[in-house]
C-alpha positions as CSV (number, residue, x, y, z in Angstrom):
1,M,4.8,12.2,20.0
2,N,8.8,11.3,18.9
3,P,9.5,14.7,16.7
4,K,11.1,12.5,13.8
5,F,7.6,10.5,13.4
6,V,6.1,12.2,10.1
7,G,3.1,11.9,8.3
8,R,0.1,9.9,9.5
9,S,-1.9,12.8,10.6
10,K,-5.2,11.9,9.6
11,E,-4.4,8.4,11.5
12,I,-2.9,10.2,14.4
13,E,-6.1,12.3,14.8
14,I,-8.2,9.2,15.0
15,L,-6.4,7.4,17.1
16,Q,-6.1,10.4,19.5
17,N,-9.9,11.2,19.0
18,T,-10.6,7.6,20.9
19,L,-8.9,8.6,23.9
20,K,-11.3,11.4,24.1
21,S,-14.7,9.9,23.0
22,D,-17.8,9.2,25.5
23,R,-17.4,5.5,24.1
24,S,-15.4,2.6,24.4
25,E,-13.8,1.8,20.9
26,L,-12.5,-1.1,18.6
27,I,-10.0,-0.3,16.1
28,A,-8.8,-2.3,13.1
29,V,-5.4,-1.1,11.9
30,I,-4.7,-3.0,8.3
31,G,-1.4,-2.4,6.1
32,R,0.7,-4.4,4.5
33,R,3.9,-5.5,6.1
34,R,6.6,-2.9,7.1
35,V,4.2,0.1,6.6
36,G,4.6,1.0,10.2
37,K,1.4,0.1,11.8
38,T,2.9,-0.8,15.0
39,H,5.1,1.9,15.0
40,L,1.9,4.2,14.7
41,I,0.3,2.6,17.5
42,R,3.2,3.0,19.8
43,Q,3.6,6.5,18.9
44,V,0.1,7.3,19.7
45,Y,-0.4,4.9,22.9
46,N,3.0,4.5,24.1
47,T,2.6,6.1,27.5
48,V,-0.8,4.5,28.3
49,L,-1.0,1.7,27.0
50,D,-2.0,-1.2,29.8
51,F,-1.4,-4.3,27.6
52,E,0.3,-5.3,24.3
53,M,0.8,-8.8,22.6
54,T,2.3,-10.0,19.6
55,G,1.4,-12.8,17.6
56,M,3.7,-15.4,16.8
57,Q,3.8,-17.0,13.1
58,H,3.2,-20.7,12.3
59,T,3.1,-21.3,16.6
60,A,0.4,-23.7,18.5
61,M,-2.1,-22.2,20.5
62,S,-0.9,-23.6,23.4
63,T,2.6,-21.3,22.6
64,Q,0.2,-18.1,21.7
65,L,-1.6,-18.5,25.4
66,T,2.2,-18.9,27.4
67,N,3.0,-15.7,25.6
68,F,-0.3,-14.2,26.7
69,A,0.5,-15.3,30.2
70,T,4.0,-14.1,30.2
71,K,2.8,-10.5,28.7
72,I,-0.2,-10.0,31.5
73,T,2.7,-11.0,34.1
74,Q,4.8,-8.0,32.9
75,Y,2.1,-5.5,32.8
76,A,0.1,-6.5,36.0
77,K,3.0,-7.1,38.2
78,P,1.6,-10.1,40.5
79,E,3.8,-11.4,43.5
80,F,3.6,-14.9,41.5
81,P,3.5,-15.2,37.7
82,I,-0.2,-15.7,36.5
83,K,-0.9,-19.0,35.1
84,T,-1.0,-19.8,31.7
85,P,-4.7,-20.0,30.8
86,E,-6.6,-23.1,29.0
87,N,-8.4,-21.1,26.3
88,W,-8.7,-17.7,25.0
89,L,-11.9,-17.3,27.0
90,E,-10.1,-17.8,30.2
91,A,-7.2,-15.2,29.2
92,F,-9.7,-12.5,28.7
93,N,-11.3,-13.2,31.8
94,Q,-7.7,-12.9,33.3
95,L,-7.5,-9.6,31.5
96,Q,-10.8,-8.4,32.4
97,I,-9.9,-8.8,36.2
98,Y,-6.4,-7.1,35.7
99,L,-7.7,-4.2,33.7
100,S,-10.7,-3.8,36.6
101,R,-8.1,-3.3,39.0
102,R,-6.4,-0.6,36.8
103,N,-6.7,2.7,38.9
104,V,-6.3,5.0,36.1
105,S,-8.5,8.2,35.4
106,R,-8.3,7.3,31.6
107,K,-9.5,4.8,29.0
108,R,-7.6,1.5,29.1
109,I,-5.8,0.6,25.9
110,I,-5.2,-2.8,24.8
111,F,-3.1,-3.7,21.6
112,F,-3.2,-7.0,19.8
113,D,-0.3,-6.7,17.1
114,E,-0.4,-9.4,14.1
115,L,-3.7,-10.7,14.7
116,P,-4.0,-13.5,12.1
117,W,-1.3,-15.0,13.6
118,I,-2.9,-15.5,17.0
119,A,-6.6,-16.3,16.0
120,T,-5.4,-19.2,13.9
121,S,-8.6,-21.5,12.6
122,R,-10.3,-23.2,15.6
123,S,-8.2,-21.2,18.1
124,G,-11.4,-19.5,19.6
125,F,-9.6,-16.2,19.6
126,L,-12.4,-14.1,17.7
127,E,-15.3,-15.5,19.5
128,A,-13.6,-15.2,22.8
129,L,-12.7,-11.2,21.9
130,G,-16.2,-11.0,20.9
131,H,-17.5,-12.1,24.4
132,F,-15.1,-9.9,26.1
133,W,-16.1,-6.7,24.2
134,N,-19.9,-7.6,24.0
135,D,-19.8,-8.6,28.0
136,W,-17.5,-6.1,29.8
137,A,-15.5,-3.7,27.4
138,A,-17.9,-2.2,25.5
139,Y,-19.3,-0.7,28.7
140,N,-16.2,0.2,30.5
141,Q,-14.0,2.8,28.4
142,V,-11.8,0.7,26.9
143,V,-10.0,1.2,23.6
144,I,-9.0,-2.3,21.9
145,I,-6.7,-1.9,18.8
146,I,-6.3,-5.3,17.1
147,C,-3.8,-4.9,14.0
148,G,-2.7,-7.2,11.1
149,S,-0.4,-7.0,8.0
150,A,-3.0,-9.7,6.5
151,A,-5.3,-6.9,5.3
152,S,-7.8,-9.1,3.3
153,W,-7.6,-11.6,6.5
154,M,-8.4,-8.5,8.8
155,I,-11.7,-7.2,6.4
156,Q,-13.0,-11.0,6.1
157,Q,-12.5,-12.4,9.4
158,V,-12.9,-9.4,11.8
159,V,-14.6,-6.4,9.9
160,H,-16.9,-8.6,8.4
161,H,-16.9,-11.1,11.0
162,K,-20.3,-13.0,11.2
163,G,-20.5,-14.0,14.8
164,S,-20.1,-12.2,17.8
165,L,-17.8,-9.3,16.6
166,H,-20.2,-8.4,13.6
167,N,-20.6,-5.1,13.3
168,R,-18.5,-4.1,16.4
169,I,-15.3,-2.5,14.9
170,T,-15.9,1.4,15.4
171,K,-12.7,2.5,13.5
172,L,-11.2,1.2,10.6
173,I,-7.5,2.4,9.6
174,H,-6.0,1.1,6.6
175,L,-2.3,2.5,6.9
176,Q,-0.5,2.8,3.3
177,P,2.5,3.7,1.9
178,F,4.0,6.9,2.2
179,T,3.2,9.2,-0.4
180,L,6.2,11.5,-2.4
181,A,5.6,14.2,-0.1
182,E,5.3,12.0,3.3
183,T,8.7,10.5,1.9
184,A,10.5,13.9,1.1
185,L,9.3,15.0,4.8
186,F,10.6,11.3,6.4
187,L,14.3,12.0,4.6
188,Q,14.2,15.6,5.4
189,V,13.7,15.1,9.2
190,N,16.8,12.2,9.0
191,K,18.7,15.1,7.7
192,I,19.2,13.1,4.3
193,A,19.4,16.0,1.3
194,L,17.5,14.6,-1.9
195,N,16.2,16.9,-4.3
196,H,12.8,15.6,-5.8
197,F,14.0,13.7,-8.6
198,Q,16.0,11.8,-6.8
199,I,13.2,11.2,-4.4
200,V,11.3,9.7,-7.4
201,Q,14.0,7.5,-8.2
202,L,14.4,6.2,-4.7
203,Y,10.4,5.5,-4.3
204,M,11.0,3.9,-7.7
205,V,12.5,1.0,-5.3
206,T,11.2,1.5,-2.2
207,G,7.8,2.4,-2.7
208,G,7.4,4.9,0.0
209,I,7.6,1.8,2.7
210,P,8.8,3.4,6.1
211,H,11.0,0.2,7.2
212,Y,12.9,0.5,3.8
213,L,13.5,4.6,4.3
214,K,15.2,3.8,7.2
215,E,18.2,2.2,5.6
216,I,18.9,5.1,3.7
217,Q,22.2,6.7,4.6
218,K,22.9,10.3,4.6
219,G,26.0,11.4,2.3
220,Q,25.4,8.8,-0.3
221,S,23.9,9.2,-3.5
222,V,20.7,7.5,-4.8
223,A,22.5,4.6,-6.6
224,Q,24.6,3.9,-3.3
225,N,21.8,3.6,-1.6
226,I,19.7,1.5,-3.9
227,D,23.2,-0.6,-4.1
228,Q,23.6,-1.4,-0.3
229,L,19.7,-2.2,0.0
230,C,19.2,-4.3,-2.5
231,F,22.5,-5.9,-3.8
232,S,25.2,-6.2,-0.8
233,G,25.2,-9.3,0.6
234,H,23.7,-7.7,4.2
235,G,21.4,-5.7,2.2
236,L,17.5,-5.2,4.1
237,L,15.5,-6.1,0.7
238,K,18.0,-8.7,-0.9
239,D,15.8,-11.4,0.3
240,E,13.1,-9.4,1.5
241,F,10.5,-10.6,-1.5
242,D,10.0,-14.3,-0.1
243,K,9.6,-13.1,3.2
244,L,7.2,-10.4,1.9
245,Y,4.4,-12.5,0.8
246,A,5.2,-15.6,3.2
247,S,4.3,-13.2,6.2
248,L,1.5,-12.2,4.5
249,Y,-0.3,-15.6,3.4
250,D,-0.3,-19.2,4.4
251,K,0.2,-20.5,0.9
252,P,1.7,-17.9,-0.9
253,E,2.5,-19.4,-4.1
254,N,-0.3,-18.6,-6.1
255,H,0.0,-14.8,-4.8
256,I,3.3,-14.8,-6.3
257,A,2.3,-16.7,-9.4
258,L,0.0,-13.7,-9.8
259,I,2.9,-10.9,-9.0
260,R,5.3,-12.8,-11.4
261,S,2.7,-12.7,-14.4
262,L,1.7,-9.1,-13.6
263,A,5.4,-8.4,-13.4
264,S,5.7,-9.7,-16.9
265,K,3.0,-7.4,-18.6
266,W,3.9,-3.5,-17.3
267,M,0.6,-2.3,-19.1
268,G,-1.7,-4.8,-16.9
269,L,-3.6,-7.9,-17.4
270,T,-7.5,-8.4,-17.5
271,R,-8.6,-11.6,-15.2
272,S,-8.6,-13.8,-18.4
273,Q,-5.2,-13.0,-19.2
274,L,-4.3,-13.8,-15.5
275,L,-5.7,-17.1,-15.6
276,K,-3.8,-18.2,-19.0
277,L,-0.9,-17.4,-17.6
278,T,-0.7,-18.8,-14.4
279,G,-2.2,-21.9,-15.2
280,M,-5.2,-21.2,-12.3
281,K,-8.8,-22.2,-12.6
282,D,-11.4,-19.1,-12.7
283,G,-13.4,-19.2,-9.4
284,G,-14.0,-17.5,-5.6
285,R,-10.4,-18.7,-4.8
286,F,-8.7,-16.8,-7.7
287,S,-11.2,-13.8,-7.0
288,R,-9.8,-14.2,-3.0
289,I,-6.2,-13.9,-4.3
290,L,-6.8,-10.7,-6.3
291,T,-8.9,-9.2,-3.4
292,E,-6.3,-9.7,-0.8
293,L,-3.2,-8.7,-3.2
294,E,-5.1,-5.5,-3.7
295,Q,-6.4,-4.9,-0.3
296,S,-2.4,-5.2,0.7
297,D,-1.7,-2.6,-1.9
298,F,0.0,-4.6,-3.6
299,I,-1.8,-4.5,-7.4
300,I,-4.7,-2.1,-8.1
301,S,-7.5,-2.7,-10.6
302,I,-8.3,0.0,-13.8
303,P,-11.5,-0.1,-14.7
304,P,-12.1,0.0,-18.5
305,F,-13.5,2.8,-20.3
306,H,-17.0,2.4,-21.3
307,K,-16.3,-1.2,-21.1
308,K,-17.5,-4.3,-19.7
309,K,-15.9,-5.5,-16.2
310,K,-14.8,-8.6,-17.6
311,D,-12.0,-6.0,-19.3
312,M,-10.9,-4.8,-15.9
313,L,-6.7,-4.3,-15.9
314,Y,-5.2,-5.3,-13.0
315,R,-1.6,-3.5,-12.3
316,L,1.3,-4.5,-10.4
317,V,2.0,-1.4,-8.2
318,D,4.5,-2.5,-5.7
319,N,7.3,-0.8,-6.6
320,Y,9.9,-3.3,-4.6
321,S,8.3,-6.7,-6.2
322,L,8.9,-4.8,-9.7
323,F,12.3,-3.8,-9.2
324,Y,13.0,-7.4,-7.1
325,L,12.1,-9.2,-10.4
326,K,13.3,-7.0,-13.2
327,F,16.8,-6.7,-11.8
328,M,17.5,-8.7,-8.6
329,E,16.1,-12.0,-8.7
330,G,19.0,-14.4,-9.9
331,K,21.8,-12.0,-8.9
332,K,24.8,-13.3,-6.8
333,K,24.9,-12.5,-3.0
334,G,27.3,-9.9,-2.1
335,S,27.1,-8.1,-6.0
336,E,27.8,-4.7,-4.8
337,G,28.1,-1.7,-7.5
338,S,25.4,-4.3,-9.3
339,F,23.1,-0.8,-9.3
340,L,25.9,1.6,-10.1
341,S,26.3,-0.2,-13.8
342,L,22.8,-1.1,-13.8
343,E,21.4,2.7,-13.9
344,R,23.4,3.4,-17.1
345,S,21.6,0.6,-19.2
346,Q,18.6,1.0,-21.5
347,S,16.7,-1.5,-19.7
348,W,16.8,0.6,-16.4
349,K,15.7,3.9,-18.3
350,V,12.8,1.8,-19.8
351,W,11.5,0.4,-16.8
352,C,11.8,3.9,-15.3
353,G,9.4,4.7,-17.7
354,Y,6.9,2.5,-16.4
355,A,7.8,3.0,-12.7
356,F,7.0,6.5,-13.1
357,E,3.4,5.5,-14.5
358,N,2.6,3.7,-11.5
359,I,3.8,6.4,-9.2
360,C,1.2,8.5,-11.0
361,F,-1.6,6.1,-10.3
362,T,-0.8,6.2,-6.4
363,H,-0.8,10.0,-6.8
364,I,-4.1,10.6,-8.3
365,P,-5.7,12.7,-5.5
366,Q,-2.2,15.0,-5.9
367,I,-2.9,15.1,-10.2
368,K,-6.6,16.0,-9.0
369,A,-5.6,18.7,-7.1
370,S,-3.0,19.9,-9.2
371,L,-5.4,20.0,-12.1
372,G,-8.1,22.3,-9.4
373,I,-9.9,19.3,-9.8
374,G,-9.7,18.0,-6.1
375,A,-13.6,18.5,-5.1
376,V,-14.6,17.3,-8.5
377,Y,-16.1,13.8,-8.7
378,T,-14.0,11.7,-11.1
379,E,-13.7,8.1,-12.4
380,E,-9.8,6.9,-13.1
381,S,-9.7,4.4,-16.0
382,S,-7.6,3.0,-18.8
383,Y,-8.5,2.3,-22.7
384,I,-7.2,-0.1,-24.9
385,Q,-8.2,-0.5,-28.7
386,K,-7.0,-3.4,-30.4
387,G,-5.2,-3.0,-33.4
388,N,-6.4,-5.3,-36.7
389,T,-6.3,-4.5,-40.5
390,K,-8.3,-1.8,-40.5
391,K,-7.4,0.2,-37.2
392,K,-3.9,0.9,-35.1
393,G,-3.8,-0.4,-31.7
394,I,-4.0,2.3,-28.9
395,Q,-3.5,2.2,-25.4
396,V,-4.2,4.9,-22.9
397,D,-2.7,4.2,-19.4
398,M,-4.8,6.8,-17.6
399,L,-8.2,8.6,-18.1
400,I,-9.7,10.8,-15.7
401,D,-13.4,11.0,-16.8
402,R,-14.5,14.4,-14.6
403,A,-18.2,15.2,-13.9
404,D,-17.9,18.3,-15.2
405,G,-17.9,17.3,-18.8
406,I,-14.1,17.0,-19.0
407,I,-11.8,14.0,-19.6
408,N,-7.9,14.1,-19.1
409,V,-6.2,11.8,-21.3
410,C,-3.1,11.4,-19.4
411,E,0.3,10.8,-20.6
412,M,3.0,10.3,-18.5
413,K,7.2,10.7,-19.3
414,F,10.4,10.1,-17.1
415,Y,13.4,11.8,-18.3
416,D,15.4,13.9,-16.7
417,V,15.6,16.7,-18.8
418,P,12.1,19.1,-20.6
419,F,10.5,16.5,-22.4
420,T,9.9,17.4,-26.3
421,V,6.5,16.7,-28.1
422,N,8.4,15.9,-31.5
423,K,5.9,14.9,-34.7
424,K,5.7,11.3,-34.1
425,T,4.9,11.7,-30.5
426,A,2.1,14.5,-31.6
427,E,0.6,12.1,-34.0
428,E,0.7,9.4,-31.2
429,L,-0.9,11.7,-28.6
430,Q,-3.6,12.8,-31.5
431,E,-4.4,9.4,-32.3
432,K,-5.2,9.0,-28.9
433,R,-7.3,11.8,-28.4
434,N,-9.4,10.7,-31.3
435,A,-9.9,7.5,-30.1
436,I,-11.3,8.5,-26.8
437,K,-13.5,10.9,-28.7
438,Q,-15.3,8.3,-30.8
439,V,-16.0,6.1,-27.7
440,A,-16.8,9.0,-25.2
441,P,-20.3,10.8,-24.7
442,P,-20.5,13.7,-27.1
443,K,-21.0,16.2,-24.6
444,K,-17.5,15.7,-23.1
445,S,-14.6,17.6,-23.9
446,I,-11.1,15.6,-24.4
447,L,-7.9,17.2,-23.0
448,L,-4.3,15.7,-23.6
449,T,-2.7,16.1,-20.1
450,M,1.1,15.5,-19.7
451,I,2.9,14.4,-16.4
452,T,6.8,14.8,-17.0
453,C,9.5,15.4,-14.6
454,F,10.8,18.8,-15.8
455,G,7.9,19.7,-17.9
456,L,8.2,20.4,-21.7
457,Q,10.2,21.8,-24.0
458,E,8.0,24.5,-26.0
459,N,7.5,23.9,-29.5
460,M,4.7,24.0,-32.3
461,Y,3.3,20.6,-31.0
462,S,3.3,21.1,-27.4
463,S,1.5,24.4,-27.6
464,E,-1.3,22.9,-30.1
465,L,-1.9,19.8,-28.3
466,I,-1.4,19.8,-24.7
467,Q,-4.0,21.6,-22.5
468,N,-2.3,20.8,-19.0
469,Q,1.0,20.0,-18.0
470,L,2.0,18.9,-14.9
471,T,5.7,18.3,-13.2
472,I,6.8,15.7,-10.4
473,E,7.1,18.9,-8.3
474,H,3.0,18.7,-8.7
475,L,2.9,15.0,-6.8
476,F,4.7,16.4,-4.2
477,Q,1.6,18.3,-2.8
């Protein structure tokens, strides 16, 4: 393993154990674009890969087969190039012959990257792969890794395959963006000195995507790095938005329409609100798009506290998409210095508050561990009380409903100094607590929990109201 390779300890252990198991393994690795799937596979299996092929986007089956022939010729090193197979059944037959002749004392390792680009409709790839597995590979100490950025496609077409691959996947790895702790370790290994507050600011834009973090330059401030990444003429993230969704979905227009709608309402939107904003028709296709975005870690669904499923809130949590749509789209190319002035604006400060809430939503395990309830069963939800002439509108973004009789009402505030709970804030917090108490089971105790950057400025309001307080340090666990 490369000493600079950080994180992914659980995934590495799973992959390494496949080399030690007493059976063949068929492993599916899913995760969004740029999250590091290929890099992970090559780190673990680099010296023992017997065959690797990467699919080509928007390419005919004949070209994919030519690519296969080129690759197997490179690995097998025959006296003459191996002829291009006419179909995938013939291709896998060639692969079987080659692997059978490999004189190795370990399992033989096969890696198909960007599988959705290879296994196109009517290509017959999945059927041929299923036959190869069932007829030979499953009985001959083989590890097959299949990888794809279109996570939903991988789950529906491979994991839940109704044909020859049905129930054949032995391991499923969902590779997610780095946590804050993994991001901090990545930067440290690359000798980039930033404190935790600065890393949180960087995370608000990059979202813990390793490929984006590789572009961070040591010796530069967070503002300088964001400016280079997002606003310079050659910045990696300057045109990433369109590439991101186009690489995952054949017709990404509806996916992008949903992303845009969610970006316009920071608190989240229900299904009915999304249908109204996008003008899309309700039905299975709409449900599938929501599922695809959620399985690719772009959005999350937040159950409503003690309400019907139709009130489920969908929230955009892909930090880069949020930042792009709010601050980058429509900017002139090569507008260096844009972020250096942007970070002093009020719109940036307001946006940071929402982005910080997103970070908290994607670090619930760390929040639970900090509260000492890592092993307690919990359900996370949100609560919205619509206002009218008789009652005030109230929204609680995060509730942690615990099996030990407690509900944590979480309030998240992003400030670069200790947060002060003044009279107005105290009244708002008390209103939220009372609203939850009215709809929660009587046996539940309601605890107000503050999550801030640098803690609370102690005063009469904070000491009387707040039962738990966490800082960004707790999110780095």
